[in-house]
LUMDOFI-357302 format. One record per residue: x negated, y negated, z negated of N, C-alpha, C in turn. Coordinates in steps of 0.02 Angstrom, whole numbers, plus 50000, padded with zeros to 5 digits. Layout:
N
XYZXYZXYZ;...
//
This chain:
781
499585006050000500005000050000499564993850000;499674989450049499254983550055499514978050008;499044973549989499224968349942499784963949969;499744962150033500194957150060500824960150089;500964966450076501514969850110502194968750076;502204965650017502834965049981503104957949984;503694957250013504064950950008504614952149956;504484949849895504934951749840505614948449845;505694943249887506344940049894506744942649954;506454947149994506794949450054507454952950038;507444957249985508054960849966508614956149944;508414950449916508934945649893509304942749953;508944941350007509254938550066509704943650100;509494949950102509864954950141510384958750101;510284959450034510734963549994510944960349928;510684954549912510854951349848510534954649788;509914957249797509584961149744508874958549734;508674957749670507974956649652507764962349605;507154964949615506894970349573506254968049538;506154970449477505534968649441504924971849474;504994978049498504464981449535504774984249599;504424983449656504674986449718504424993649724;503834994949697503545001649697503535004149624;503835009949612503925012249543503425017849525;503195018049462502785023649440503195030049439;502865035649455503235041849466503325046049404;503125043649345503225047549284503475043049228;503805046049180504075042349123503525038849084;502955042249074502405039449035502125033149069;502015033549135501745027849170502245022049173;502885023649176503395018449176503395014649109;503295018349055503265015248989502645010748984;502105012749014501485008749011501535002349053;502015002049098502104995949138502384990149097;502674991649039502914986748989503524982949015;503464979449072504024975549098504604980249114;505224978049103505794982549116505854984349190;506014990649204506184992749272506924991149281;507064986249323507764984249330507884980249393;508524978849404508724974849462509214969449440;509204963949475509704958649468510144959149531;510794960549521511234961949578511814956849578;511904953549635512454948849644512974951949690;513504954949662513964959149703514324955449759;514504949049748514914945549799514514940549839;513854941049838513444936349877513604936949951;513714931249984513844931250055513194932550092;513184937750133512574939950167512584937950240;511994937150271511974935250342512224941050385;512504939450445512764944750489512234949750510;511594947950505511074952550525510954958250476;511224957650414511104962850364511744965850336;512314963650360512954966350337513484964850390;513984969150398514524967550445514844960750426;514984956450475515224949750459515894949550423;516314954650434516964954950399517034961650365;517504962050318517624968350284517884973550334;517634979750328517834985050374518544987250356;519004987450403519714988650387519894996050380;519494999850343519645006850331519295009050267;519485014950242519175017550181518495020650197;518025020450150517365023150163517365030850163;516855033650195516735040850191516305042250131;516515046950088516165048150025515915055250021;515395056249981515115062949970515635067349937;515665073749958516175078349931515995081049862;515375080049840515175082149773515545077949721;515945081049678516365077449631515955073349581;515335075449566514925071749519514525066249553;514565065749618514175060649654514635055349684;515015057149735515495052749769515165046449797;514535047249820514205041449850514525039949917;514385033849942514685031550005514165032250061;514395034050120513965034750178513555028350188;512895029250200512445023450205511875024950253;511475019950271510945021050322510405025850301;510345027550236509815031950214510025039350214;510625040750236510845047750242510515050950304;510335057250297510085061050355510695063450395;510685062150459511255063750502511055068850555;511445074150561511345079150614511885077850666;511685074950723512175073050774512445079050813;512095084750809512335090750844512915093950806;512805094950741513325098250700513795093350666;513665086750676514075081550646514095082150569;513505082950540513435083350467513005077550442;513125075550380512675070650349512485073150279;511865071750259511605074050195511565068150147;511885068850089511885063550039511175062750010;510895056750009510215055949982510175056449906;510755056549872510755056749799510805063849772;511255067849800511345074749774511165080049826;510975077849888510765082249942511325086849967;511955085049953512525088949978512615087750053;512765093050090512905092450162513655091350171;513825086050207514525084050216514705083650290;515315085550306515555085050375515845078050386;515725075250445516055069050464516785070650481;517245066150466517945067250486517995067050562;518515069950590518565070650663518505063950701;518825058550676518815052350714518125049250715;517685051150668516985049050671516605053650719;516685060250710516295065150747516405064450823;517015062750843517165062550915516795056950951;516695051350918516425045450952515705043750933;515405047450887514765045550860514195048850898;513655044950909513055047650940512465043550916;511855045450936511265041850913511255034750940;511605033450994511635026651022512285023051006;512755026550974513395023550956513545025150883;513255021150839513305022450767513875018450735;514215021350686514685017250647514295012150605;514645006950582514305001450547513905003950487;514165009050451513845011450390513155014450403;513035016750464512405020150479511905015650517;512095009650534511625005050567511065003350518;510445004450535509895004050487509854997650445;510004991850476509934985650438510544984050395;511074988050400511684986850361511654990750295;511214988550249511184991850183511794990350141;512154984950158512764983050122513354983150170;513884986550151514504986550190515084985350142;515564981450166516154980150125516774982850160;517204986350122517794989550150518424986450119;518924985450160519584983650134519994990050133;520124992550072520404999250064521134999350088;521275003750136521945004350163522375009050122;522045013350081522425018250042522735015149980;522545008949963522825005549903523234999549926;523834998549898524244992949920523994986249893;524214980949924524044974249899524384973149832;524034969749786524314968549720524624961649714;524634957949768524964951449767524474945849750;524704939549752524264933849740524054933449667;523494929949653523284929249583523754924749542;523704925549476524144921949429523704917649383;523914911549370523544906949326524004904549270;523794905749209524174903249151523734897949117;523974891849116523614886249085523834885549013;523354885948967523504885748895523194879248868;523614874448849523394867648837523464865848763;522934863248735522914860948665523224853848662;523744853048620524064846448614523894843148546;523374845648512523154842448450522634837048462;522444835948524521914831148539522194824048543;521754819148545521964812148548522354810648611;522774805548609523214803948666522804802548729;522234798948722521834797348781521544803748812;521314808248769521044814548793521594818648828;522194818548799522754822448827522944819648895;522904813048903523064809948967522544811949020;521894811849001521364813949048521454821249068;521614825449019521704832549033522304833649079;522844830049066523454830649107523294828849180;522914823349190522734821249259522324826649293;521834829549257521404834749287521804840949305;522284842849263522684848749278523134847549338;523414841549345523824840149403523414840449467;522784838149464522354838749523522184846049538;522094849949484521934857049493522504860749528;523134858949511523704862349543523714861149619;523454855249640523434853849711522934858249748;522454861049711521934865249742522144872549749;522694874449716522904881449717523294882949781;523184888849811523624890949867524354891149844;524804889649890525514888949871525824895349846;525544901149867525854907449846525634909649777;525114906549748524884908449681525424907149628;525464911649579525934910649524525594906749468;525964902149437525684898249381526174898349322;525894897649262526284897049201525954891849156;526334889349108526074884149064526264885748992;525754885548948525854886348876525494880648842;525824877348795525504872248754525504874648682;524994872448645524944874748575524664869248531;524894869348470524654865048416524784868748352;525274866248313525494870048254525854876348276;526244875848330526614881548358526404882448431;526654887948460526514889448531527154888348571;527104884348624527674883048667527564886248735;528004890948754527974894148819528494890848863;528274887248915528724883148955529064887249009;529724886649012530114890249063530164885849125;529714887049172529674882849232530254883849279;530594889449274531154890849319531814887849297;531824884349240532444881249215532474874149244;532994872749282533014866549321533344860749285;533794862049239534184856649210533754851549173;533284853949131532854849549090532254853649068;531734850349043531164854249018531384858948962;531204865248966531404870248917530804874548899;530734875848834530174880148813530394884448754;530064890148747530174894648690529614893348640;529804892548577529314890848525529174897048482;528534898648475528324904248432527894901448376;527974904048317527584901648260526844903048270;526434898148256525724898848270525334902648217;525624903848159525244907248106525404914648103;525694917448157525854924548159525494927848217;525454934348215525164938248269525724942148304;525744941748370526284944948409525984950248455;526314956048460526094960948509526484959648574;526264962448630526584960948695527334962448696;527544967948664528254969548663528664964248628;528404961748572528764956648535528794950048574;528264948248609528264942248650528794942748705;528814948548738529314949548791530024949048764;530114951748703530784951548673530984944348657;530524940448629530684933448611530834929348674;530464930748728530564926948789531184929148828;531514934448805532144936548835532064941348892;531544945448890531464950548942532044955448939;532344956748996532914961149000532684967949025;532804973148985532624979849007533194982649048;533104983049114533654985349157533834992649141;534484993949145534725000749134534845004049202;534385008549222534495011749287535115016149285;535565014949330536165019049333536345020049406;536715025249418536895026949487537475022549510;537385019349569537925015349597538355019749642;538995018949637539415023149680539295021749753;539245026949792539145026149864539815025749901;539775025749966540385025750006540725032650000;541375032850013541705039350008541365044550052;541235050250022540915055650058540155055250057;539865049850024539135049150020538915049549948;538295052049935538065052549866537935045649836;537935045449770537795039149735537075036949749;536965030449750536305027549763535965026049697;535355028749687534985027549625534685020549626;534785016849572534515010049566533765010449554;533385006049589532665005949581532485003249511;532015006649477531825004549410531334998649413;531444993849370530984988149364530734987749292;530104985249284529834984449217530204978849180;530194979049113530544973849075530284966849092;529634966349108529354959749121529554956749187;529854960749232530044958049298530544952349291;530964952649239531464947349230531144940749209;530524941049185530184934849162529844931249220;529744934849277529344932049331529634925549358;530274925449373530574919449402530704913949351;530554915249288530684910249236530044906949210;529534910949195528924908149164528324908049211;528334912249263527794912249313528114911349381;527954905749413528254904149478527714902349528;527844903249593527364900949644527284893449639;526674891149656526524883949653527024879949696;527214882749753527664879149799528344877849768;528534881949718529214881249689529224877249624;528654876349592528684873249526528214867349517;527924864849572527444859449565527754853149535;528374851549555528694845549527528834846449453;529094852449434529244853749363528604853349321;528064856249347527424856149310527174849049301;527194845149354526944838249350527364834249300;528014835549299528444831949252528264833649180;528174840049167528004842149099527324839249078;526834839449123526164836949106526174829349095;526554825849135526584818549126526904816649060;527364820949036527714819548973527394822648912;526804825848921526474829048863526314823848809;526474825748748526334821348691525944825248639;525594821548598525204824648545525664828548498;525404834048470525794838248423526114833848369;526794834148363527144829548317527054831148243;526794836948226526734838648155526234834048121;526424831248063525974826448029525334829848004;524774826148007524124828647985523854823947932;523814826247868523514822047815522794820147833;522574814447808521904811947825521344816447802;521474820547751520944824947725520984831947754;521384832847807521454839447837521354839147913;521174844847940521124845648012521824847248040;521934845948105522584847948134522674855548131;523294857648125523444864948128523434866948202;522914870648221522814872448291522794880048297;523284883048333523344890348334523084893148400;522454891948415522154894248478522204901848486;522064905548433522074912848436522764915548454;523284912748423523964914948437524164913348509;523974907348532524144905248600523814909848652;523194911748639522844916348683523204923148686;523404925548628523744932048625524404931848664;524784926348656525424925648690525314925448766;524804921748789524664921148860524484927948890;524044931648856523844938248881524434943048880;524864942548829525454946848826525934945348883;526014938848900526444936948955526204939949021;525544939649032525274942549093525344950149094;525194953249036525234960549033525944963049045;526434959249022527134961349029527394960249100;527184954749132527484952949196527084955449256;526414954749255526014956649314525414960949291;525544967049269524994971149242524464973049293;524624972749358524144974949408523824969249445;524144963449449523874957849487523324954349448;522854951449484522324947649452522594941349420;522364939749360522614933949324522084930549282;522144923949275521684920049233522094916549180;521864917249117522124913149062521604907649051;521784901449066521314895849063521484891549003;521054891848952521174888448888520804881748888;521164876448872520874869748866520964867448794;520414866948758520474865348687519984859848668;520184856048616519774850448594519584850948521;519624856948492519444857648422519474864848399;519294866248337519274873148312519964875848296;520034882448300520644885848279520664885748203;521204882848175521254882148102521864885648073;522274888648117522894891648093523024898248128;523274903048089523464909448118522864913848134;522974919148173522424923848188521884920448230;521264922248216520704919248253520444912748225;520714910548167520484904248137519754904848116;519364899448128518644899648111518474894948053;518944890648033518814886047978519484884147946;519454882647882520064880447847520264873447869;520884871747856521114865047876520794859547834;520624860947773520344855847729519664853547756;519564847047760518934844347785518364844947735;518524847047675517994848147626517584854347644;517864858747686517484864647709517174863047777;516514863747781516144862247842516204868047892;516094866347956516054871548007515434875747995;515484882248011514914886747999514314884648042;513724885248011513094883648044512684890048052;512104889448085511654895248090511454897748022;511334893047976511124895047908511684898847873;512304896547881512874899947850512954907047878;512864907747943512944914347974512394919147951;511784916547944511234920947923511304923147850;511654918947810511744920547739512434923647725;512804925447779513484928147771513924923447731;513844916947744514224911947707514754908647751;515004912447800515544910047844516134914747835;516584913347787517094918247767517574920347823;517714915847872518204917547924517884920347987;517224920147991516874922048053517014929348072;516934933848025517004941048041517714942748062;518214940048027518914941448045519074938748114;518814932748130518954929848195518634934048251;518014936348239517684940548290518074946948301;518314949948247518704956148254519354954948292;519664949148281520294947648315520174946948391;519664943148410519534942148481519274948548514;518934952748475518734959348501519354963548516;519854963048472520474966748483520834964248546;520824957748557521124955048617520754957548679;520094958048674519704960448732519854967748746;519994971648693520174978748704520844979348739;521284974348728521934974448763521844973748839;521274970548859521154969848931521064976548965;520854981548927520774988248956521444991148979;521984988948946522644991648964522854989549035;522584984049058522754981649126522154982249172;521694986849155521104988149197520684981849209;520644977549160520224971549162520394967049221;521024966949242521224962349296521374955349270;521454954649204521604948049175520994945549137;520784939449150520194936749117520364930249082;519914928249036520024922348995519454917349008;519634911149025519154905649032519264900848974;518724897748951518804892648899518454886248920;518824880748918518554874048930518604870248865;518034869348832518024866248766517724859248773;518114854148755517884847248759517964844148690;517414843848654517444841448586516734839748563;516684834948517516034833448488515884838248430;516394841948408516294846848355516344853848386;516214858948347516264865848372517004867848377;517134872548424517824874748435517914882248425;517364885848414517424893048404517204897148463;516784894348506516534898148564516134904248542;515794903748486515404909448461515854915448450;516424914448418516884919948404517244922248467;517414917448511517794919248571517364922148626;516704921648619516254923948673516374931348688;516514935448637516604942648648517184943848696;517714939748691518294940348736518114937848806;517764932148810517574929448876517124934348913;516624937048876516134941448908516454948048930;516894950748888517214957148904517664956548966;517974950748975518434949949032518104946549092;517464944349084517114941249140517344934149154;517584930649103517834923849112517274918649115;517494912349115517034906649120517024902749056;516464899349042516394894848986516164888049011;516494882748988516264875949003516284872048938;515734868648922515674864848860515514857648878;515934853048856515824845948870516024841848809;515884835248813516034830948756516754828448756;517044827448816517724825048819518044827148885;518714826848888519064828848949519014823449004;518754817648986518644812449037517964812849069;517534817349045516854817949069516824821849134;516374819949179516324823349244516124830649236;515764832349181515574839249169516194843649168;516734841249136517354845149134517754844349199;517864838149220518324836949276518094840249340;517444839649355517194842549417517124850149411;516944852549351516884859749341517554863149352;518094860049327518764862949336518934863449410;518774858349448518914858449520518534864249553;517914865449531517504870449564517704877649547;518114878549496518374885249482518774887749542;519114883149576519564884949631519234884049699;518584884549701518224883749764518444889049815;518424887149878518614891749932518014892849979;518044898350015517534899450066517624894450122;517074892150152517144887550210517564890750264;517894886550303518354889050355517994893250408;517344892150416516994895850469516724902650446;516874904750384516664911350360517134916550390;516874921350428517314926350461517714930350409;518364930850421518784935050379519024931750315;518584928050281518764925150216518834917550218;518774914450276518794907250281519424904250250;519334899250207519904895750176520184899250115;519954905250099520214908850040519794907249978;520104907849920519744906649858519184911849849;518624909549822518034913949817518044918249754;518524917249710518554921249648518844928149663;518654932949620518914939749627519074942449557;519464947749555519724950249491519624957849485;519674960249424519704967549412519134971449442;518514968749438517944972249467517734978249427;517494983349461517194989249429516544990749467;515984990849431515334992349461515114999349440;514945003449489514665010149476513985010549508;513495013349472512815013749497512615021149504;512405023049565512175029849578511425029649591;511065034949568510345035049575510105041949598;509485041949623509155048349636509035052049570;508875058449574508845062449513508215061049472;507705057649499507075056549463507125050949412;507655046949413507745041549363508485040749347;508615037249292509295036649267509455029449249;510095028249237510335021549219510315020849143;509955015649119509925014449047510485009949022;510685005149063511215000649041511234994349084;511654989649063511734983449100511844977649051;511664971649072511784965649033512094960449079;512664957749058513014952749098513734952249073;514164948649110514864947849090515264954049108;515124959649072515434965949089515584970049026;515954975549035516134979948981516014987149002;515724991148958515594998148974516255001948983;516275006149034516865010549043516745017449014;516165018548983516035024848950516015030848996;515825029749059515815035249107515115038449107;515075044249078514425047749074514365052649133;513775052649161513635057049217512925059649213;512725063649261512035066349258511495061049265;511675055049290511165049849298511185044549243;511485046249184511515041549127510965043349078;510545038549062509975039749019510175039748945;509795043448905509895043248832509605036948802;509155033648838508855027348815509325021648836;509655018648787510155013448803509845006448800;509985002548851509774995548855510394991348869;510514986348828511124982348837511744986548825;512194986448873512804990448869512674996948907;512435002048869512215008248900512675014048887;512415020148899512815026148890513335027148944;513245023849001513745024249055513405022349121;513715024049177513475021549241514025017549277;514545015549238515085011549267515305006249217;515425000249242515624994549200516204990849232;516614987849189517154983549213516914976349212;517044972649267516884965549272517524961949288;517854959249237518524956449248518544951049300;518064946449298518054940949346517394940549382;517434939449448516834939049490516874932849534;516294929949550516244924849601515594925949639;515464922149692514864923549733514194922649698;514184919749637513544919049602513484923649542;514014927149522513974931549465513444936949476;512954937249431512384941749439512314946249377;512224952649390512184957549336511484960549334;511244961949274510584965049265510684972349249;510404976749290510454984049280509754986649264;509694990449210509054993149187509025000649198;508425003049217508335010149234507795013349191;507815019949189507345023849149507095029649192;506445029749205506155035249245506165041649202;506505046749226506585052949187506125058449211;505805057549268505355062749294504755063449248;504605069449224504075070149173503375069149201;503275069849266502625068749295502165074849292;502415080449266501995086449263501875089249333;502345088149378502255090149448502295083849491;501845083349537501835077349580502425077349628;502685071349641503225070749689502935071449760;503335073949808503095074349877502845067649902;502385067749949502025061749971502505056249994;503005057950034503455052850062504115052450026;504145054749965504765054649926504975047449912;505615046049921505885039249909506405039649853;506505033949820507035033449770507605029349800;508215031149781508805027749808509245025249751;509535019449762510035016649715510625014349757;511235015949734511835013449767512285009949716;512475003749733512934999849691513614999749726;514125002249691514805002349718515234997549677;515464992149708515864987149672516564986949702;517054989049664517754988549685518074982549651;518454978549688518744972449658519364970349696;519754966049664520344963049696520134956449729;520214956049793520074949849829520634944849813;520494938349824521014933349808521614933849854;521554937649909522144938749952522574944549929;522384947649872522784953049844522564960049865;522124960549916521904967149938521334969749894;521274976449891520734979549854520154980849901;519554978649881518964979649923518434983749886;518004986849924517434990549896516814988349933;516314985949895515674984149925515154989449905;514824992249955514314997249944513634994249964;513164994149916512484991649930511994997349913;511604999449961511135004849951510425002449967;509955003849922509265001949933508815008049920;508225007949948507745013149933507055010149925;506615013849891505945011349879505475017049866;504815015649866504325021049859504155022549786;503875028449776503575030449712502815030049718;502485029349661501755029549661501525034349607;501135039449626500965044849581500255044649553;499805040749582499105040949561499015036849497;498895040249441498835036749376498185032849371;497705034149414497065030749410497045024349452;497575023249491497595017249534498295014149528;498335008849489499005005749482499074999549526;498634998549575498674992649618499324992349658;499564997949688500194997349724500774994849681;500794997149618501314994749572501194987349556;500564985749544500374978849525500574973849580;500424975649643500554970949698501294970649717;501704975149690502424975049705502824971449652;502474968249604502814965149547503154958649567;503764957749546504134951549557504184948049488;503734943349476503694940349410504314936149393;504644933449443505254929449429505824933949406;505944939449442506474944149422506304947249354;505664948949343505474951949279505584947149222;505444940649232505544935649180506284935149161;506724935249212507434934649199507694941049164;507464946849187507674953149154507444953249081;506844950849068506594950648999506984945548958;507134939848987507524934648951508214937248933;508544940748979509204943548963509154948648907;508624952648909508524957648857508414954248789;508014948848789507884945148727508524942148699;508924939148743509564936148721510034941448694;510054947248727510484952648703510264954948634;509614955148622509364957548557509514952548501;509614946148517509774941348465510454942748432;510874946748466511534948248437511484953048378;510944956948376510874961848322510234961048282;509774956748305509134955948271509024948648254;508584947448206508394940648188507974937648245;508054931148256507704927848312506954928548305;506694928148243505964928848234505714935648257;506124940948246505934947648269505934947948346;506414944548377506444944448450505834940848479;505644935348447505044931648470504424935948465;504364939848411503784944248405503794949648459;504394952148475504444957148528504234954248596;504434948048610504234944648672503474943948675;503174941948619502444941048616502074947648627;502294952848592501964959348598502024962048669;502604961248699502704963748768502244960048816;502174953548807501734949648852501004951848845;500784952848783500084954848771499954961748803;500424966448794500334973148823500334972848900;500774968648928500794968049001500144965149028;499884959948994499254956949016498674961949010;498674965748955498144970748946498174976148999;498774977749024498854983049074498644980749144;498844974749164498774972749234498244967449247;497974964149196497454959049208496784962449222;496334958649253495644960849263495204957349211;494824961049172494414958049121493884963049097;493374960349063492884964449027493114964948955;493104970748924493334971348854492964966448809;493374963148765493124958448715492794952248745;492964950648807492694944548838493274940448867;493564935948827494134932048852493974927948914;493344925848922493174921748980493224925549046;493214932149042493264936249103493974937749123;494454935449084495164937149095495424933949159;495704937949204495994935449266496654939049280;497164935249298497804938149317497904937549393;498144942849424498294942549496498854937549509;498904935449572499404930449590500114932849573;500224939449577500894942149562501084941249489;500604939949445500734939349373500564932449346;500304927949388500014921749363500514917149329;501144917249351501644912749322502024915949263;501974922449257502374925949206502234923549135;501594922549114501474920149045501804913349031;501804908749080502124902349065502884902949064;503164907749102503884908949094504044911049022;503624915548995503734917748926503604912148876;503114907748891502984902048848503594897548843;503904896248900504504891948900505114895548872;505154902248882505694906048851505674905448775;505074905848747505004905448674505234898648648;505134893348688505314886548667506034884648686;506374888948724507024887048752507574887248700;508144884448720508744884448676509044891348669;508794896248707509054903048701508774906648640;508164904748620507854908048563507704903148506;507704896648519507584891748466508254888648446;508454889548384509114887348362509114880348333;508514877348325508484870648297508834865748343;509234861348312509574856048349510124858548396;510384864648382510964867048420511434870548372;512074869948386512584873148344512674880448367;512994884648326513144891448348513554891748412;514014887048422514404886748484513954885448544;513504880548537513054878848593512594884748610;512334888048558511904893848570512274899348608;512904900748587513314905848621513444903848694;513574897448705513704894948772513094895648818;512514893348794511904893648834511734900948851;511794905348802511614912348812512094915748861;512724913848858513204917048903513084914848975;512924908448985512784906149053512174909649081;511664910749039511044914049062511194921149087;511634924849054511734931849072512204932849131;512454927349161512884928149220512614924549282;512064920749275511824916949332511304920949371;511184918749434510714922249477509994920649457;509524923749492508814923349472508554916149475;508704912549529508444905849537508704901149482;509354901349470509644897049418509394898849349;509304905349337509054907549271508344905049259;507934905049312507254902449305507244895049290;507714891249319507754884149304507934883149230;508364887449203508524887049131507914888449089;507524893449109506934895349070506384890149076;506214888349137505684883549150505964878149196;506194872549168506504867249209506044864849263;506334862549318505944859849373505864852249365;505284849649386505124842649377504854839849443;505154834449468504924831049528504684824049509;504144821849543503854815349529503924810849590;504124804549579504214799649632503754793649618;503354791749666502904786049658502824782249722;502494776349719502404772149779501904775149827;501414778649801500834780649842500894787549872;501444791049858501494797949884502234799849889;502394804549933503094806849937503294810649875;503944811749865504164815749806503824822649807;503584824649750503234831149747503344834349679;503314841049676503384844449612502834842249564;503004841649501502524839649449502494844949395;501944845349361501874850049306502354848049250;502654853149219503104851849164502674850449101;502364844649103501834843249055501864835849035;501644834348975501634827348952501204822948997;500714825949032500274822049075500634819349137;501234822049152501604819749210501984813249196;502054811349133502424805249115501944799349122;502094794949170501674789149181502114782949191;501864777049173502274771049177502514769349247;502124771149299502284769049367502604774449409;502914779449377503254784849414503964785849388;504374788849430505044791049411505034798649412;505314801849361505344809149357506064811549362;506164817049397506824820249401506774827149370;507094828149314507074834549278507734838249287;507684844549305508284848849312508214854549263;508634854549210508624859949160509204864749170;509574864049224510194867549240510794864549203;510734863449138511294860649099511284852949102;510694850049112510614842849117510194841249179;510354835549211509934832749263509724825849240;509074824849230508824818749199508404814749249;508584808349259508164803749298507814799249247;507144799749245506744796449193506304791249226;506384784949205505984779449234505404777749188;504804777549216504224775449178504294768249154;503884766349106503954759849073503904754049123;503424754349168503334748949217503914748749266;504124754549290504684754949337505314752049305;505444753849242506044751249207506014743649200;505414740949185505354733649177505484730149244;505224732849299505354729749364506094730149381;506414735749364507124736449379507534731249340;507344730149276507704725349235507624718249263;507064716949296506964710349327507274709849396;507624715349417508014715549478507584714449541;506964717149541506554716749601506884720349659;507284725749644507574729749697508084725849738;508314720149713508804716149749508474711049796;507804710749795507444706049838507214709649901;507284706049958507134709250022506414711550028;505954707649999505244709450005505064715649965;505524717949922505404723949881505874729649902;505984730249967506414735549994506154742549975;505494743349975505204749849958505354751749885;505394746749841505554748149771506284750449765;506724747349803507434749449802507494756649826;507124758449879507154765249904506864770249853;506344767949817506054772249766506564773649710;506954768649690507464769649639508034774149662;508194773649727508764777449753508594784849765;507964786249783507784793049803507944798349750;507754797449686507924802649637508674803049624;509034797449632509764797649622510094802049675;509854801449737510124805549791509964812849780;509334814249761509144821249749509524824249689;509644820149638510014822549580510724824449600;511024820449645511704822049668511724828449707;511204829749748511164835949786511124841949739;510744841249685510704846749636511374848149605;511744842749588512374843449552512954845749597;512884844749662513454845949707513674853249709;513214857849699513384864949710513304869149647;513334866149589513184869949527513804870549484;513864876349451514394877349402514094880749340;514244878049280514604871849265514204865749290;514564860449304514244854249327513784851749272;513134850349287512684847949235512844840749214;512614839149155512684832349129512144827949161;512344822149186511864817649218511634812449168;510974811749161510684807149112510194802549147;510304796049142509854791049171509514787349114;508854787949108508524785249049507854782049066;507584778449018506944774949025506454777448973;505814776748988505284778648941505354774648877;505254778048821505284775248753505994773548730;506514775348770507204774348748507464780948720;508024780748684508254786548646508404792648691;508714791448749508914797148791508324800448827;507724797248822507134800448852506964806948817;507264808148758507124814448721507334820548762;507834819748806508054825548846507494828048891;507064823448914506494825548955505904827548911;505744823448861505134824548821505154831248785;505754833448764505804839748727505634845848770;505674845148837505544850748881504824851148904;504424845948892503744845748918503264849748876;502754852248909502204855648874501804850348836;501744851048770501394845848730500634846448736;500374845148795499654845748805499294839848772;498664840648756498274835348724498134829748772;498014823848746497894818048788497194817948818;496754822448796496054822148820495994824048893;496504827548921496444829748990496754824749039;497164820349014497514815749058497164809149065;497374805349114497094798649122497454793649079;497304787349088497614782249047498354781849064;498754780249015499474779549025499864785949016;499544791749007499914797948997500244797948929;500834801148926501224801048864500924805748812;501024803948749500814808248694501434811248661;501434817648648501984821048614501744823248546;502124821348495501954823348427502424829048408;502134835048403502544840948391502124846248357;502474850948324502134856648293502034862348344;502354861848403502284867148453501584867348481;501344873348495500694874048528500774872448601;500244870248634500264868848705500174875248744;500314874848809500234880748852499504882948854;499044878148852498324879948852498144884048791;498364881948732498224885748670498564892548673;499174892748699499544899048706499164903948750;498904901548807498534905848852497874908148822;497544903748784496914905748751497034911548702;497574911048664497734916548617497924922948655;498294922148710498484927948749497854931548776;497394927748804496784930748831496384934148777;496344931048719495954933848664496244940548641;496914940848636497234946948610497264952348664;497324950448728497404955448781496754959248793;496174955948783495534959148800495244963148742;495584962948684495314966648627495284974048642;494724977048628494644984248641494934988248584;
//
């Protein structure tokens, strides 16, 4: 294997996959010695170029292996005998016959799409399963917030309704002290059913209160001489469809009227108490409504809240303001009395999602300066594959634009899907592997389905013990991390040209109501020579490995202390450097890392300092939010979260990438920092002074005006295509908001920089000191 033969990003372009290693060690022992996790980052709904996938979904069901324990889908890596019309499954080696309609027309020059060599990914629109109808949206609105906030939220929701296809069903629930379920089909006047907010309701009880009618099937008399006609049975929830869930085209006026007339919760709130807010009860009622009426159709419960749940099930804090919201210190000391009960309640709600095959998901839009309970609700959001958005107010662009982007559609020129919403529901991912390795687990917005098979490893990573997971909600950027375990003992060498195969099968509900199956199959080489690890070394993808390690670290924080996770990150980095670096024992000066590994230590340096592992200056809600976004984003976005990108703008040179270092801060430059959650335009001291003197308004200083505008334009380009929409911060050197940039910089010493470089006063070690310690520890014999 040649050094330059691996393009580690090629699989991402053609199949939506990044792997930590392209060439794998052929034994369990050697795989353990590689230290970095063997895994893939897979984006199931990524739009692929026509050169690597059929441009539209294939309008038929796939051909599958007849082995009941395999059931893989026909793919380009199958061996095909065109004489006998047989194909051999690369996973279980079963010989399968092609169906007659394939066998009659197939030849070496006339291949079906599944066998075309470059089509590693094929998507099928399953004809054997009926359409489940349009998606359903239930908006759950908090009315305990201030009147101005409620007005901003009402405006945003009315704009969101305009973005929905007319056939989509919508419902509206408002909550404060009580839960109000609005009957949109009642024309005379606004009408709602009120449920007490301090009680817990099961789906049957909710249906009963809302007046679900259980039809009595009885035989209708037929014409004389003809048998009686049996009445078709309908579920009890069918009677609620035309009342509480209506197509957008039929209820838009009613919805707008209700939203325009929304008023703050009328129940009085003493000055020493928090409002009675029954978020947990409202969530339960919304999920029960969906389960009763549309158990098979894809549905979203979209919760908009401006404060913590203080009443009924799921409460995270008492109403009395003398009790503070739980902090990291309270959680570590078990001093948060309502935390455990709230987590159990939301876990129970997530288990209810299994009853509808995870077709219903929960999104939370929290706009508050205080915590709202995202930490407790995260288990429900993650299990159903929902979205999280955290902002300061409902009038902020972070919320308003993020809400609009939830309903994004494919461009009109996309074949087959043009103009349709890009969201998908009820996803199920199954992973098939060759027999030499097994599936250890997955990390992402998914839930284990507990499906054990011969390719499930006993070593569990993340959500393990299965090779199938439910992903309630999917979009084109949702990315899942799958971890593998080499099970081959290595006592016997693998054949020289032996390849490993992985197949990802993702079944989901498209926004048009049809069920689709996407099959992605990849293969790669094994390496058996234990004395030469260069082929493995040169196939390393340090970016994918950094993201896989970061997800693993974040997952471990759920059950381990953060200090223990940091030590694990450090030990793993030292062992990786000792394995793959070139050095003389006990000589740190001889330490050299190959280009494939050169950036990995600084990724780990920034991971250790990031908001994912450092809890200082963040609330439990913020920590839960940041960690959840990390485990669902793709490789590029995840890297920006770990190591923010920095661009420098000056008079003497075009915009160029700058080191994420204190030495990059200079009085005569403008910096553009992208941390994924924030986009910061930072003006040096001299630039800010010239701007205050309005030089940019003078004709002779046209170049200065262009210099000020350039980072603003680039910042807008960054923000245009991102979800959640980042917060935009415009700041000057030595001003308070400059902390958003300074906190992310490497605190290098001033001795290396020229005059005017910024000084950072911090207890954190610099990257240079970090690398010196790494080299010293890695070369120890």
